[in-house]
C-alpha positions as CSV (number, residue, x, y, z in Angstrom):
1,M,-9.4,-9.2,4.0
2,D,-9.1,-5.6,5.1
3,P,-8.5,-2.9,2.5
4,I,-5.2,-1.8,4.1
5,T,-3.7,-5.2,3.7
6,L,-4.9,-5.2,0.1
7,A,-3.3,-1.8,-0.5
8,I,0.0,-2.9,1.0
9,A,-0.1,-6.0,-1.1
10,A,-0.7,-3.9,-4.2
11,A,2.3,-1.7,-3.3
12,V,4.5,-4.7,-2.8
13,A,3.4,-6.5,-5.9
14,T,3.7,-3.5,-8.2
15,G,6.8,-1.9,-6.8
16,V,5.0,1.4,-6.1
17,A,7.8,2.4,-3.6
18,T,9.9,3.8,-6.4
19,G,7.4,6.4,-7.6
20,A,6.4,7.9,-4.2
21,G,7.5,11.2,-2.8
22,E,10.6,11.5,-0.7
23,T,9.2,10.8,2.8
24,A,6.5,8.4,1.5
25,G,9.0,6.8,-0.7
26,A,11.4,6.1,2.2
27,A,8.6,4.6,4.3
28,L,7.3,2.5,1.4
29,A,10.7,1.4,0.5
30,T,11.3,0.2,4.0
31,L,7.9,-1.4,4.1
32,T,8.3,-3.3,0.9
33,G,11.9,-4.3,1.9
34,R,10.7,-5.7,5.2
35,I,8.0,-7.7,3.5
36,R,10.3,-9.0,0.8
37,D,12.8,-10.0,3.4
38,R,10.0,-11.9,5.3
39,F,9.1,-13.7,2.0
40,T,12.7,-14.4,0.8
41,D,12.0,-18.1,0.3
42,R,8.5,-17.5,-1.0
43,R,8.9,-14.6,-3.5
44,E,6.3,-16.1,-5.8
45,E,3.7,-15.3,-3.2
46,L,4.4,-11.6,-3.8
47,E,4.1,-11.6,-7.6
48,S,0.5,-10.4,-7.9
49,T,-1.7,-8.3,-5.7
50,E,-4.0,-11.2,-5.0
51,T,-1.4,-13.7,-3.9
52,A,0.5,-11.0,-1.9
53,A,-2.7,-10.0,-0.1
54,T,-3.5,-13.6,0.8
55,A,0.1,-14.2,1.9
56,L,0.2,-11.0,4.0
57,D,-3.1,-11.8,5.6
58,E,-1.8,-15.2,6.7
59,E,1.5,-13.7,7.9
60,F,-0.2,-11.0,9.8
61,A,-2.3,-13.6,11.6
62,R,0.8,-15.5,12.5
63,D,2.8,-12.5,13.6
64,P,0.7,-9.5,14.9
65,E,3.9,-7.6,15.7
66,F,5.0,-7.8,12.1
67,Q,1.5,-6.5,11.1
68,R,1.8,-3.6,13.5
69,E,5.2,-2.7,12.1
70,C,3.8,-2.8,8.5
71,L,0.8,-0.7,9.4
72,D,3.0,1.9,11.1
73,L,5.2,2.1,8.0
74,W,2.1,2.3,5.8
75,R,0.7,5.2,7.8
76,Q,4.1,7.0,7.6
77,A,3.9,6.7,3.9
78,G,0.5,8.5,3.9
79,G,-1.5,5.3,3.4
80,D,-4.1,6.4,5.9
81,T,-5.9,8.6,3.5
82,T,-9.4,7.6,2.6
83,N,-11.5,9.2,-0.2
84,S,-15.2,8.6,-0.5
85,F,-17.9,10.0,-2.7
86,T,-21.7,9.7,-2.5
87,G,-24.1,11.2,-4.9
88,Q,-24.0,12.3,-8.5
89,A,-21.4,14.3,-10.3
90,R,-20.1,14.7,-13.8
91,N,-16.4,14.5,-12.6
92,V,-15.0,13.4,-9.3
93,I,-11.4,13.5,-8.4
94,Q,-10.1,11.9,-5.2
95,A,-6.6,12.5,-4.2
96,R,-4.3,13.1,-1.2
97,D,-1.5,15.3,-2.5
98,V,-1.6,17.0,-5.9
99,H,1.5,18.7,-7.2
100,G,0.6,20.8,-10.2
101,G,-2.7,21.6,-11.8
102,I,-5.8,19.6,-12.5
103,T,-7.8,20.3,-15.7
104,L,-11.2,18.9,-16.3
105,N,-12.6,19.2,-19.8
């Protein structure tokens, strides 16, 4: 399973759309709404990240256009950011947007 499908599944299963920024929140709310509409008769498949990821993977295989739509909405929400770290460090912070300060002690 690809990491984007897993991330979308986590957002749907945990209801992340309510805590995102205004633009990201609108795209995530639309994305989760479309997915929940698609699974109206199968809501139990969206209850955990694992079951949602499996269900989405299967649905994406059945309907590539639905997958493209979901991926586009994910990208609009800023879901295309990738953080990576290689090496050694005492502290590592990986983030996309930080509003406010970060203090390391």
